[in-house]
C-alpha atoms as a printed R data frame, in Angstrom:
    type eleno elety resid chain resno       x      y      z
1   ATOM     1    CA   MET     A     1  -0.101 -0.016 -0.252
2   ATOM     2    CA   THR     A     2   1.587  3.049 -1.291
3   ATOM     3    CA   GLN     A     3   1.180  6.458  1.172
4   ATOM     4    CA   LYS     A     4  -1.343  8.146 -0.557
5   ATOM     5    CA   GLU     A     5  -3.427  4.549 -0.677
6   ATOM     6    CA   LYS     A     6  -3.360  4.905  3.442
7   ATOM     7    CA   ILE     A     7  -6.606  5.533  5.025
8   ATOM     8    CA   ASN     A     8  -6.794  7.895  7.711
9   ATOM     9    CA   LEU     A     9  -7.909  6.594 10.610
10  ATOM    10    CA   PRO     A    10 -10.027  7.950 12.934
11  ATOM    11    CA   LYS     A    11  -7.770  9.322 15.929
12  ATOM    12    CA   LYS     A    12  -8.742  7.464 19.368
13  ATOM    13    CA   GLU     A    13  -8.563  9.693 22.237
14  ATOM    14    CA   LYS     A    14  -7.247  7.769 25.843
15  ATOM    15    CA   VAL     A    15  -9.375  7.254 28.384
16  ATOM    16    CA   LEU     A    16  -9.120  6.689 31.845
17  ATOM    17    CA   ILE     A    17 -11.411  6.231 35.305
18  ATOM    18    CA   LEU     A    18 -10.116  5.614 38.286
19  ATOM    19    CA   ARG     A    19 -13.346  5.192 40.866
20  ATOM    20    CA   PHE     A    20 -12.803  4.309 44.811
21  ATOM    21    CA   SER     A    21 -15.004  2.975 47.130
22  ATOM    22    CA   ASN     A    22 -15.822  6.357 49.191
23  ATOM    23    CA   ARG     A    23 -18.100  8.164 49.075
24  ATOM    24    CA   LEU     A    24 -18.547 11.766 49.033
25  ATOM    25    CA   HIS     A    25 -21.131 14.757 48.305
26  ATOM    26    CA   HIS     A    26 -20.022 17.297 44.580
27  ATOM    27    CA   ASN     A    27 -18.787 20.130 47.215
28  ATOM    28    CA   GLU     A    28 -16.693 17.555 48.607
29  ATOM    29    CA   LEU     A    29 -14.719 17.555 45.591
30  ATOM    30    CA   ALA     A    30 -12.628 20.395 45.439
31  ATOM    31    CA   LEU     A    31 -11.583 18.804 49.115
32  ATOM    32    CA   LEU     A    32 -10.849 15.404 46.910
33  ATOM    33    CA   ARG     A    33  -8.527 17.872 44.724
34  ATOM    34    CA   GLY     A    34  -6.653 19.177 47.249
35  ATOM    35    CA   ALA     A    35  -6.136 15.932 49.236
36  ATOM    36    CA   ILE     A    36  -4.925 13.990 46.497
37  ATOM    37    CA   ASN     A    37  -2.532 17.209 46.066
38  ATOM    38    CA   GLU     A    38  -1.333 16.926 49.490
39  ATOM    39    CA   LEU     A    39  -0.762 13.657 48.892
40  ATOM    40    CA   LEU     A    40   1.790 13.933 45.820
41  ATOM    41    CA   LYS     A    41   2.597 16.930 47.080
42  ATOM    42    CA   GLU     A    42   6.579 18.026 45.269
43  ATOM    43    CA   LYS     A    43   5.644 15.023 43.089
44  ATOM    44    CA   SER     A    44   1.663 16.488 41.534
45  ATOM    45    CA   ASN     A    45   1.453 17.232 37.817
46  ATOM    46    CA   VAL     A    46   0.331 20.141 36.852
47  ATOM    47    CA   LEU     A    47  -2.371 18.974 34.949
48  ATOM    48    CA   TYR     A    48  -3.576 17.682 39.065
49  ATOM    49    CA   HIS     A    49  -4.072 21.538 39.258
50  ATOM    50    CA   ASN     A    50  -3.922 23.158 37.031
51  ATOM    51    CA   HIS     A    51  -1.525 25.830 37.819
52  ATOM    52    CA   GLU     A    52   1.566 26.945 36.801
53  ATOM    53    CA   GLY     A    53   4.006 28.455 39.527
54  ATOM    54    CA   GLU     A    54   1.316 32.088 40.162
55  ATOM    55    CA   THR     A    55  -0.664 31.979 36.877
56  ATOM    56    CA   PHE     A    56  -3.435 29.328 35.951
57  ATOM    57    CA   ARG     A    57  -3.336 26.529 33.103
58  ATOM    58    CA   TYR     A    58  -5.631 27.909 30.843
59  ATOM    59    CA   SER     A    59  -7.265 24.510 28.743
60  ATOM    60    CA   TYR     A    60  -9.042 21.517 28.825
61  ATOM    61    CA   PRO     A    61  -8.633 20.112 32.114
62  ATOM    62    CA   LEU     A    62  -7.119 16.304 31.490
63  ATOM    63    CA   ILE     A    63  -7.474 15.096 34.964
64  ATOM    64    CA   GLN     A    64 -11.210 15.809 36.348
65  ATOM    65    CA   TYR     A    65 -12.465 15.462 39.542
66  ATOM    66    CA   LYS     A    66 -15.551 13.293 39.461
67  ATOM    67    CA   ARG     A    67 -18.857 12.091 41.698
68  ATOM    68    CA   ILE     A    68 -19.764  8.788 39.782
69  ATOM    69    CA   ASN     A    69 -22.659  7.049 41.488
70  ATOM    70    CA   GLN     A    70 -21.733  9.100 44.696
71  ATOM    71    CA   GLN     A    71 -18.488  7.364 44.461
72  ATOM    72    CA   ALA     A    72 -15.130  9.857 44.239
73  ATOM    73    CA   ALA     A    73 -13.200  9.129 40.917
74  ATOM    74    CA   LEU     A    74 -11.035 10.612 38.594
75  ATOM    75    CA   VAL     A    75 -11.383 10.927 34.998
76  ATOM    76    CA   CYS     A    76  -8.154 11.372 32.807
77  ATOM    77    CA   ILE     A    77  -7.989 11.780 29.278
78  ATOM    78    CA   ASN     A    78  -5.044 11.466 27.055
79  ATOM    79    CA   GLN     A    79  -1.748 12.842 29.066
80  ATOM    80    CA   GLY     A    80  -4.098 12.230 32.284
81  ATOM    81    CA   THR     A    81  -3.592  9.255 31.841
82  ATOM    82    CA   GLU     A    82   0.176  8.701 31.488
83  ATOM    83    CA   ALA     A    83  -0.042 11.163 34.732
84  ATOM    84    CA   ILE     A    84  -2.356  8.776 37.128
85  ATOM    85    CA   GLY     A    85   0.391  7.061 37.185
86  ATOM    86    CA   LEU     A    86   2.224  9.600 40.134
87  ATOM    87    CA   LEU     A    87  -0.831  8.592 42.220
88  ATOM    88    CA   LEU     A    88  -1.409  4.737 41.559
89  ATOM    89    CA   MET     A    89   2.131  4.315 42.392
90  ATOM    90    CA   HIS     A    90   2.373  6.087 46.173
91  ATOM    91    CA   GLY     A    91   1.003  3.670 47.657
92  ATOM    92    CA   ASN     A    92  -0.199  5.163 50.679
93  ATOM    93    CA   PHE     A    93  -3.964  6.940 49.844
94  ATOM    94    CA   ALA     A    94  -3.970  8.311 54.162
95  ATOM    95    CA   CYS     A    95  -5.149 12.094 53.306
96  ATOM    96    CA   GLN     A    96  -6.771 14.316 55.252
97  ATOM    97    CA   LEU     A    97 -10.764 15.849 53.593
98  ATOM    98    CA   GLY     A    98 -11.534 18.924 54.524
99  ATOM    99    CA   ASP     A    99 -11.829 18.144 58.751
100 ATOM   100    CA   LYS     A   100 -12.257 14.473 58.000
101 ATOM   101    CA   LYS     A   101  -8.767 11.967 57.578
102 ATOM   102    CA   VAL     A   102 -10.116  9.336 55.125
103 ATOM   103    CA   GLU     A   103  -8.532  6.585 53.395
104 ATOM   104    CA   LEU     A   104  -9.056  6.651 49.693
105 ATOM   105    CA   GLU     A   105  -9.838  2.979 48.340
106 ATOM   106    CA   ILE     A   106  -9.257  2.166 45.061
107 ATOM   107    CA   ASP     A   107 -12.103  0.542 43.616
108 ATOM   108    CA   ASN     A   108 -11.409 -0.235 39.989
109 ATOM   109    CA   VAL     A   109  -9.370  1.810 37.591
110 ATOM   110    CA   LYS     A   110 -10.811  1.481 33.543
111 ATOM   111    CA   ALA     A   111  -8.810  2.449 30.583
112 ATOM   112    CA   ASN     A   112 -10.723  2.795 26.920
113 ATOM   113    CA   GLN     A   113  -9.793  4.609 23.892
114 ATOM   114    CA   PHE     A   114 -12.904  6.780 21.935
115 ATOM   115    CA   ILE     A   115 -13.273  8.237 19.282
116 ATOM   116    CA   ILE     A   116 -15.095 12.168 19.547
117 ATOM   117    CA   GLN     A   117 -16.301 13.643 16.035
118 ATOM   118    CA   THR     A   118 -19.175 14.063 13.901
119 ATOM   119    CA   TRP     A   119 -21.188 11.626 13.060
120 ATOM   120    CA   ASP     A   120 -24.294 10.842 10.433
121 ATOM   121    CA   SER     A   121 -26.302  9.454 14.013
122 ATOM   122    CA   MET     A   122 -27.327 11.273 16.697
123 ATOM   123    CA   PHE     A   123 -26.356 10.178 20.549
124 ATOM   124    CA   TYR     A   124 -28.409 11.168 23.339
125 ATOM   125    CA   TYR     A   125 -26.967 12.249 26.755
126 ATOM   126    CA   ASN     A   126 -27.679 13.736 30.524
127 ATOM   127    CA   ILE     A   127 -25.647 16.842 31.141
128 ATOM   128    CA   ARG     A   128 -25.709 17.849 34.866
129 ATOM   129    CA   LYS     A   129 -24.723 20.886 37.179
130 ATOM   130    CA   TRP     A   130 -24.241 22.469 33.399
131 ATOM   131    CA   LEU     A   131 -22.525 26.012 34.229
132 ATOM   132    CA   ALA     A   132 -24.224 27.206 30.673
133 ATOM   133    CA   LEU     A   133 -23.951 30.984 31.927
134 ATOM   134    CA   ASN     A   134 -21.891 33.599 32.204
135 ATOM   135    CA   GLN     A   135 -22.536 37.475 34.109
136 ATOM   136    CA   VAL     A   136 -23.152 38.416 30.076
137 ATOM   137    CA   ASN     A   137 -25.557 35.903 28.525
138 ATOM   138    CA   TYR     A   138 -27.332 34.862 32.146
139 ATOM   139    CA   LEU     A   139 -28.650 38.444 31.218
140 ATOM   140    CA   GLU     A   140 -29.786 37.557 28.120
141 ATOM   141    CA   TYR     A   141 -30.689 33.996 29.168
142 ATOM   142    CA   CYS     A   142 -33.612 36.030 31.520
143 ATOM   143    CA   LYS     A   143 -35.043 38.024 29.329
144 ATOM   144    CA   LEU     A   144 -36.097 35.203 27.005
145 ATOM   145    CA   ASP     A   145 -39.594 34.396 27.782
146 ATOM   146    CA   SER     A   146 -40.377 31.181 25.579
147 ATOM   147    CA   LEU     A   147 -39.233 27.932 26.860
148 ATOM   148    CA   SER     A   148 -37.954 27.225 22.725
149 ATOM   149    CA   ASP     A   149 -36.069 30.726 22.319
150 ATOM   150    CA   LYS     A   150 -34.313 29.526 25.927
151 ATOM   151    CA   CYS     A   151 -33.175 26.360 24.607
152 ATOM   152    CA   LEU     A   152 -31.928 27.708 21.040
153 ATOM   153    CA   PHE     A   153 -30.144 29.482 23.618
154 ATOM   154    CA   LEU     A   154 -28.632 27.241 25.204
155 ATOM   155    CA   GLU     A   155 -28.241 24.558 22.304
156 ATOM   156    CA   LYS     A   156 -25.879 27.505 20.865
157 ATOM   157    CA   ILE     A   157 -23.947 27.563 24.122
158 ATOM   158    CA   LEU     A   158 -23.683 24.032 24.299
159 ATOM   159    CA   ILE     A   159 -22.063 23.518 21.082
160 ATOM   160    CA   GLY     A   160 -19.302 26.521 22.127
161 ATOM   161    CA   ASN     A   161 -18.236 23.599 25.181
162 ATOM   162    CA   ILE     A   162 -17.832 21.048 23.160
163 ATOM   163    CA   LEU     A   163 -16.153 22.526 20.470
164 ATOM   164    CA   SER     A   164 -13.646 24.264 23.174
165 ATOM   165    CA   MET     A   165 -13.355 20.652 24.543
166 ATOM   166    CA   GLY     A   166 -12.049 19.723 21.164
167 ATOM   167    CA   LYS     A   167  -9.404 22.465 21.262
168 ATOM   168    CA   GLY     A   168  -8.537 21.557 24.352
169 ATOM   169    CA   ILE     A   169  -7.615 17.928 22.663
170 ATOM   170    CA   ASP     A   170  -6.890 18.709 19.997
171 ATOM   171    CA   ILE     A   171  -9.800 17.782 17.762
172 ATOM   172    CA   GLN     A   172 -10.964 19.257 14.669
173 ATOM   173    CA   PHE     A   173 -14.691 18.368 13.596
174 ATOM   174    CA   ASP     A   174 -14.743 18.072 10.092
175 ATOM   175    CA   LYS     A   175 -18.630 18.091 10.046
176 ATOM   176    CA   GLU     A   176 -20.683 21.032 11.387
177 ATOM   177    CA   ILE     A   177 -22.022 20.181 15.180
178 ATOM   178    CA   ILE     A   178 -25.553 19.889 16.230
179 ATOM   179    CA   CYS     A   179 -27.280 19.526 19.152
180 ATOM   180    CA   LYS     A   180 -30.861 19.707 20.269
181 ATOM   181    CA   ILE     A   181 -31.770 19.975 23.595
182 ATOM   182    CA   THR     A   182 -34.345 17.418 24.012
183 ATOM   183    CA   ASN     A   183 -35.960 17.909 28.000
184 ATOM   184    CA   ILE     A   184 -34.434 20.620 30.696
185 ATOM   185    CA   ILE     A   185 -34.880 18.611 33.625
186 ATOM   186    CA   GLU     A   186 -34.333 20.950 36.385
187 ATOM   187    CA   THR     A   187 -32.444 24.258 36.925
188 ATOM   188    CA   THR     A   188 -30.721 25.440 39.902
189 ATOM   189    CA   THR     A   189 -28.259 27.834 42.126
190 ATOM   190    CA   MET     A   190 -24.863 26.207 43.066
191 ATOM   191    CA   SER     A   191 -21.805 27.911 43.911
192 ATOM   192    CA   TYR     A   192 -18.587 27.720 42.044
193 ATOM   193    CA   LYS     A   193 -15.467 29.595 42.858
194 ATOM   194    CA   ASN     A   194 -17.443 31.595 45.929
195 ATOM   195    CA   VAL     A   195 -20.003 32.454 43.245
196 ATOM   196    CA   LYS     A   196 -23.728 31.376 42.898
197 ATOM   197    CA   MET     A   197 -24.401 30.356 39.061
198 ATOM   198    CA   MET     A   198 -27.263 29.173 37.307
199 ATOM   199    CA   SER     A   199 -27.019 25.340 36.882
200 ATOM   200    CA   PHE     A   200 -28.927 23.279 34.435
201 ATOM   201    CA   ASP     A   201 -29.578 19.346 34.310
202 ATOM   202    CA   VAL     A   202 -30.839 18.837 30.928
203 ATOM   203    CA   GLU     A   203 -31.090 15.644 28.473
204 ATOM   204    CA   PHE     A   204 -29.510 16.521 24.908
205 ATOM   205    CA   LYS     A   205 -29.155 14.940 21.470
206 ATOM   206    CA   SER     A   206 -26.157 15.722 19.578
207 ATOM   207    CA   ASN     A   207 -24.156 14.063 16.285
208 ATOM   208    CA   VAL     A   208 -20.726 14.017 18.242
209 ATOM   209    CA   SER     A   209 -19.674 10.970 20.297
210 ATOM   210    CA   LEU     A   210 -18.503 11.712 23.714
211 ATOM   211    CA   PRO     A   211 -17.252  9.451 26.092
212 ATOM   212    CA   ASP     A   212 -19.032  8.806 29.707
213 ATOM   213    CA   TYR     A   213 -18.465 11.326 32.185
214 ATOM   214    CA   ILE     A   214 -15.774 13.971 30.472
215 ATOM   215    CA   GLY     A   215 -17.392 17.406 31.333
216 ATOM   216    CA   ILE     A   216 -17.729 20.955 29.477
217 ATOM   217    CA   GLY     A   217 -18.895 24.160 30.173
218 ATOM   218    CA   LYS     A   218 -17.369 25.862 33.357
219 ATOM   219    CA   GLY     A   219 -16.109 23.722 36.770
220 ATOM   220    CA   THR     A   220 -15.736 20.845 34.910
221 ATOM   221    CA   SER     A   221 -12.151 19.704 36.641
222 ATOM   222    CA   LEU     A   222 -14.453 19.879 39.540
223 ATOM   223    CA   GLY     A   223 -17.809 17.631 38.565
224 ATOM   224    CA   PHE     A   224 -20.061 20.573 36.583
225 ATOM   225    CA   GLY     A   225 -21.307 19.548 33.526
226 ATOM   226    CA   MET     A   226 -20.423 15.730 33.383
227 ATOM   227    CA   ILE     A   227 -22.276 14.125 30.126
228 ATOM   228    CA   ALA     A   228 -22.928 10.616 30.172
229 ATOM   229    CA   SER     A   229 -24.950  8.869 27.845
230 ATOM   230    CA   LYS     A   230 -28.060  7.444 27.923
231 ATOM   231    CA   ARG     A   231 -27.736  3.824 25.945
232 ATOM   232    CA   GLU     A   232 -31.262  4.720 23.690
233 ATOM   233    CA   THR     A   233 -31.527  3.679 20.084
234 ATOM   234    CA   LYS     A   234 -33.907  6.314 18.764
235 ATOM   235    CA   LYS     A   235 -34.515  7.523 14.991
């Protein structure tokens, strides 16, 4: 087979999910991040905390702290799957979670490869605790009267969030991204970086294949905007 005849195979992203037996609340995810970085101390990689000296690493987080089925978990992507070896080799998982001393117990580790790209078919997802709005577009959103207008507004933000995620892991989508919100389950107010923000639980469909448990939008490193497939077959 000549160079010209070679088929360009889809790029596969590495995704690793490390799940602990320990249960925790969503508002303890920042404490979990602090506890793990304290465990590693000077051996900690920038991907664990997204800070480089006094500056912030402004890119899509490749190690994300999650609460999956009420259990503490880490979702690692690409270079994050390699950096997680620092934690796995540490051995001692006794740490301070806020005012509690805990021993983190690894439940399971699952590594996989996933193709993130646009397709001709649609995929169905849930997204939880999605921080879709900033100060500017929050005011714009509040001015909208109809549910359909609000869904259209959120769909544009959802597309932008997926594009930003793709850029952060070096993915260029070859087709227009389609997102359609099928249900707004709940809208509530949550605290992120000590700021009250509107949080959305929604169901949507998209022509982009996305791995379970990755995050999009604000606060992805701390469990906000977590996506899970609905695993439904629909036309």
